[in-house]
Backbone as CSV, one residue per row, in Angstrom:
resi,resn,N_x,N_y,N_z,CA_x,CA_y,CA_z,C_x,C_y,C_z
1,MET,113.934,84.060,101.538,114.685,82.962,101.301,115.157,82.606,99.801
2,LYS,116.253,82.372,99.558,116.670,82.105,98.193,116.210,80.649,97.702
3,THR,115.782,80.567,96.462,115.369,79.216,95.938,116.626,78.435,95.479
4,PRO,116.634,77.126,95.636,117.826,76.454,95.197,118.035,76.501,93.687
5,GLU,119.305,76.612,93.350,119.493,76.769,91.888,119.806,75.432,91.271
6,TYR,119.579,75.325,90.041,120.065,74.210,89.076,121.412,73.946,89.052
7,THR,121.929,72.883,89.728,123.212,72.749,89.582,123.919,71.460,88.874
8,GLY,122.859,71.011,87.916,123.351,69.746,87.103,122.647,68.573,87.543
9,ILE,122.947,67.530,86.813,122.246,66.262,87.110,123.227,65.278,87.250
10,ARG,123.143,64.454,88.261,124.123,63.327,88.335,123.733,62.100,87.567
11,PHE,124.648,61.511,87.347,124.628,60.277,86.405,123.500,59.220,86.942
12,LYS,123.460,59.141,88.110,122.345,58.176,88.798,120.903,58.478,88.366
13,HIS,120.725,59.768,88.081,119.295,60.104,87.526,118.970,59.453,86.184
14,PHE,120.036,59.176,85.504,119.863,58.775,84.076,119.780,57.108,84.096
15,ILE,120.071,56.513,85.185,120.124,55.195,85.177,118.726,54.489,84.669
16,PRO,117.550,54.980,85.190,116.207,54.413,84.600,116.234,54.531,82.959
17,GLY,116.677,55.551,82.436,116.564,55.790,81.010,117.682,54.894,80.234
18,ILE,118.820,54.536,80.987,119.740,53.806,80.344,119.310,52.283,80.404
19,LEU,118.590,51.969,81.534,118.134,50.597,81.684,117.140,50.251,80.635
20,TRP,116.150,51.205,80.472,115.172,51.112,79.441,115.744,50.897,78.129
21,PHE,116.775,51.709,77.714,117.401,51.503,76.501,117.914,50.189,76.328
22,PHE,118.488,49.484,77.262,118.925,48.050,77.322,117.733,47.183,77.058
23,LEU,116.693,47.458,77.910,115.617,46.741,77.658,115.105,46.708,76.292
24,ILE,114.848,47.740,75.595,114.492,47.879,74.237,115.485,47.020,73.305
25,LEU,116.671,47.173,73.528,117.614,46.543,72.794,117.607,44.935,72.796
26,ILE,117.353,44.512,74.115,117.061,43.162,74.344,115.834,42.621,73.714
27,LEU,114.907,43.379,73.815,113.322,42.868,73.133,113.483,42.848,71.667
28,ILE,114.270,43.940,71.088,114.303,43.845,69.502,115.255,42.855,69.116
29,CYS,115.897,42.244,69.859,117.023,41.251,69.378,116.464,39.884,69.522
30,LEU,115.288,39.800,70.235,114.658,38.535,70.272,114.222,37.856,68.754
31,PRO,114.608,36.751,68.469,114.116,36.184,67.192,112.661,36.167,67.162
32,GLN,111.997,36.180,66.090,110.626,36.292,65.971,109.957,35.037,66.651
33,SER,110.666,33.957,66.676,110.147,32.693,67.149,109.802,32.729,68.822
34,LYS,110.697,33.688,69.409,110.638,33.898,70.732,109.664,35.115,71.269
35,VAL,108.935,35.748,70.271,108.158,36.733,70.431,106.697,36.086,70.346
36,PRO,105.871,36.341,71.610,104.660,35.782,71.675,103.778,36.132,70.570
37,ASP,102.869,35.084,70.117,102.043,35.425,68.952,100.597,35.752,69.686
38,ILE,99.935,36.951,69.345,98.660,37.122,69.812,97.636,36.692,68.790
39,GLU,96.649,35.863,69.214,95.783,35.542,68.004,94.305,35.704,68.411
40,ILE,94.080,36.938,68.882,92.732,37.201,69.258,92.169,38.248,68.218
41,TRP,91.083,37.816,67.381,90.616,38.759,66.311,90.567,40.084,66.523
42,TRP,90.038,40.581,67.621,89.800,42.010,67.909,91.203,42.802,68.249
43,ILE,92.203,41.866,68.828,93.408,42.551,69.094,94.179,42.725,67.725
44,GLU,93.983,41.790,66.830,94.534,41.794,65.466,94.128,43.153,64.744
45,LEU,92.752,43.477,64.900,92.229,44.579,64.269,92.973,45.983,64.718
46,ILE,93.339,46.123,65.997,93.751,47.456,66.603,95.306,47.369,66.501
47,LYS,95.920,46.285,65.998,97.427,46.246,65.817,98.108,46.807,67.030
48,PRO,98.041,46.104,68.238,98.490,46.550,69.492,100.096,46.759,69.422
49,ASP,100.735,46.071,68.425,102.340,46.169,68.513,102.661,47.617,68.351
50,LYS,101.920,48.298,67.415,102.030,49.806,67.333,101.965,50.564,68.627
51,PHE,100.956,50.448,69.391,100.744,51.286,70.635,101.980,50.705,71.520
52,ILE,102.467,49.416,71.361,103.541,49.079,72.375,104.872,49.845,71.844
53,HIS,104.950,49.995,70.493,106.263,50.543,70.050,106.140,52.110,70.487
54,ALA,104.985,52.773,70.383,104.869,54.213,70.796,105.056,54.170,72.409
55,ALA,104.587,53.351,73.095,104.775,53.436,74.585,106.335,53.295,74.905
56,MET,106.929,52.286,74.385,108.198,52.058,74.532,109.095,53.117,74.410
57,PHE,109.007,53.773,73.121,109.900,54.829,72.865,109.514,56.297,73.493
58,GLY,108.071,56.305,73.727,107.681,57.508,74.373,108.193,57.349,75.900
59,ILE,108.284,56.302,76.540,108.742,55.990,77.835,110.220,56.278,77.937
60,GLN,110.997,55.889,76.926,112.414,56.139,76.786,112.611,57.635,76.815
61,GLN,111.885,58.345,76.045,112.016,59.878,76.071,111.587,60.540,77.309
62,LEU,110.641,60.024,77.944,110.296,60.466,79.317,111.345,60.275,80.246
63,LEU,111.846,59.137,80.325,113.000,58.822,81.266,114.281,59.579,81.042
64,LEU,114.353,60.103,79.821,115.545,60.957,79.618,115.404,62.419,79.865
65,ILE,114.156,62.944,80.080,113.862,64.186,80.387,113.448,64.462,81.886
66,LEU,112.857,63.320,82.402,112.579,63.695,83.976,113.645,64.104,84.778
67,PRO,114.885,63.570,84.582,116.024,64.019,85.436,116.208,65.565,85.498
68,TYR,115.907,66.105,84.466,115.896,67.706,84.266,114.731,68.226,85.022
69,LYS,113.689,67.611,84.818,112.512,68.171,85.350,112.671,68.014,87.020
70,MET,113.001,66.912,87.535,113.142,66.435,88.829,114.276,67.427,89.510
71,ASN,115.113,67.799,88.768,116.295,68.715,89.459,116.047,70.234,89.041
72,LYS,114.788,70.515,88.680,114.318,71.861,88.481,115.224,72.573,87.605
73,ALA,115.606,71.984,86.474,116.249,72.876,85.192,115.424,73.868,84.915
74,ALA,115.770,74.753,84.366,115.212,76.066,83.774,114.287,75.557,82.581
75,SER,113.084,76.035,82.390,112.162,75.594,81.285,112.848,75.645,79.976
76,ASP,113.716,76.714,79.612,114.357,76.612,78.446,115.460,75.498,78.251
77,THR,115.947,75.127,79.325,116.852,73.974,79.399,116.039,72.619,79.074
78,ILE,114.938,72.444,79.749,114.008,71.532,79.598,113.704,71.238,78.163
79,ARG,113.313,72.371,77.556,112.771,72.351,76.226,114.044,72.019,75.218
80,ARG,115.145,72.469,75.475,116.264,72.185,74.538,116.587,70.627,74.686
81,LYS,116.572,70.288,75.934,116.930,68.833,76.061,115.939,67.896,75.706
82,THR,114.503,68.339,75.701,113.355,67.563,75.174,113.694,67.280,73.820
83,LEU,113.962,68.301,72.923,114.194,68.244,71.496,115.407,67.412,71.068
84,PHE,116.614,67.591,71.898,117.726,66.919,71.721,117.601,65.474,71.885
85,PHE,117.038,65.147,73.045,116.824,63.684,73.221,115.662,63.220,72.455
86,GLY,114.708,63.834,72.077,113.607,63.416,71.003,114.285,63.032,69.714
87,ILE,115.269,63.925,69.260,115.909,63.442,67.986,116.538,62.215,68.147
88,LEU,117.304,62.098,69.122,118.199,60.938,69.619,117.311,59.592,69.709
89,VAL,115.987,59.731,70.280,115.364,58.613,70.566,114.581,58.271,69.139
90,VAL,114.296,59.132,68.401,113.726,58.892,67.045,114.754,58.017,66.203
91,LEU,115.951,58.532,66.254,117.103,57.909,65.639,117.268,56.530,66.167
92,TRP,117.153,56.361,67.561,117.343,55.109,68.106,116.236,54.163,67.617
93,GLY,115.027,54.672,67.368,113.830,54.034,66.740,114.294,53.349,65.494
94,LEU,114.845,54.208,64.585,115.337,53.835,63.182,116.349,52.745,63.436
95,THR,117.293,53.015,64.345,118.455,52.114,64.481,117.935,50.714,64.945
96,THR,116.833,50.603,65.842,116.346,49.440,66.200,115.730,48.525,64.998
97,GLU,115.126,49.277,64.052,114.654,48.644,62.915,115.644,48.060,61.985
98,LEU,116.841,48.838,61.871,117.823,48.399,61.103,118.415,47.180,61.796
99,ILE,118.694,47.054,63.046,119.229,45.930,63.765,118.355,44.698,63.490
100,GLN,117.186,44.924,63.403,116.178,43.816,63.338,116.413,43.066,62.019
101,LEU,116.972,43.813,60.900,117.222,43.184,59.618,118.215,42.065,59.934
102,GLN,119.011,42.116,60.957,119.882,41.075,61.322,119.410,39.873,62.153
103,ILE,118.252,40.057,62.524,117.717,39.110,63.535,116.740,38.045,62.705
104,PRO,117.014,36.748,62.770,116.075,35.877,62.128,114.683,36.075,62.440
105,GLY,113.911,36.045,61.379,112.508,36.258,61.535,111.951,37.543,61.528
106,ARG,112.878,38.553,61.874,112.364,39.895,62.068,112.780,40.830,60.759
107,SER,112.172,41.932,60.584,112.390,42.774,59.471,112.267,44.226,59.889
108,PHE,112.690,45.109,58.889,112.633,46.369,59.100,111.195,46.859,58.718
109,GLU,110.479,47.576,59.595,109.149,47.983,59.394,109.039,49.547,59.450
110,TRP,108.692,50.271,58.510,108.620,51.578,58.470,107.355,52.015,59.509
111,MET,106.326,51.290,59.501,105.181,51.565,60.400,105.674,51.495,61.946
112,ASP,106.515,50.450,62.188,107.048,50.472,63.673,107.801,51.754,63.883
113,TRP,108.647,52.170,62.966,109.416,53.434,63.246,108.569,54.505,63.372
114,LEU,107.516,54.544,62.549,106.554,55.599,62.631,105.895,55.593,64.067
115,ALA,105.492,54.571,64.610,104.858,54.312,65.860,105.868,54.754,66.955
116,ASP,107.174,54.486,66.748,108.180,54.643,67.858,108.330,56.183,67.930
117,SER,108.261,56.945,66.673,108.505,58.337,66.610,107.249,59.006,67.080
118,VAL,105.985,58.427,66.921,104.825,59.153,67.506,104.996,59.054,68.969
119,GLY,105.345,57.996,69.686,105.511,57.997,71.144,106.262,59.152,71.421
120,VAL,107.412,59.277,70.865,108.513,60.343,71.221,107.880,61.762,71.051
121,ILE,107.183,61.938,69.971,106.646,63.201,69.607,105.539,63.580,70.661
122,LEU,104.763,62.708,70.998,103.652,63.031,71.923,104.416,63.346,73.303
123,VAL,105.335,62.773,73.697,106.145,63.291,74.803,106.790,64.704,74.745
124,VAL,107.341,64.890,73.665,108.180,66.134,73.301,106.959,67.205,73.371
125,LEU,105.782,67.014,72.653,104.769,67.912,72.613,104.161,68.271,74.068
126,TYR,104.137,67.178,74.901,103.759,67.515,76.440,104.618,68.226,77.118
127,PHE,105.969,68.071,77.057,106.896,68.826,77.789,107.000,70.247,77.108
128,PHE,106.873,70.372,75.859,106.877,71.813,75.281,105.654,72.610,75.661
129,ARG,104.654,71.945,75.696,103.343,72.629,76.082,103.600,73.185,77.444
130,LYS,103.982,72.115,78.538,104.041,72.364,79.945,105.147,73.320,80.261
131,GLU,106.146,73.406,79.616,107.258,74.290,79.858,107.098,75.658,79.329
132,LYS,106.265,75.737,78.153,105.878,76.985,77.607,105.277,77.908,78.715
133,LYS,104.389,77.213,79.514,103.576,77.763,80.674,104.635,78.425,81.676
134,ASN,105.894,77.751,81.741,106.795,78.331,82.860,107.891,79.305,82.390
135,LEU,107.897,79.407,81.056,108.747,80.410,80.485,108.575,81.808,80.929
136,PRO,109.389,82.617,81.164,109.178,84.058,81.683,108.712,84.806,80.341
137,HIS,107.539,85.650,80.669,106.809,86.367,79.463,107.733,87.807,79.470
138,HIS,107.829,88.063,78.208,108.561,89.359,77.952,107.550,90.439,77.673
């Protein structure tokens, strides 16, 4: 029996990633006065906002790659798309910081962009490692 071949991905498979993109856009456009303040001493020590940044952008990366994985794209295609979207999502993180320069009470923070990028990089490394196992050996 022949295995089904990869025939491309429909737009609807990217809808979760697109919606997530707009969720991030809405959240970063909130003025600082609308962002809840967490005033618990131990939470302040671990800087949870950096984990939130990493998770938000890691999820963005994941939602852009999953359609390829779910549609059984070849491992080399998944690796190429993972890198391509990884670069785009890291640039999206930089763009969100630049947008925040225009929002009252918000500012550009290099550490936020670094946290965004770390989230993306972790997802990229995960997929590269996972797909490396699936590549044909020469």
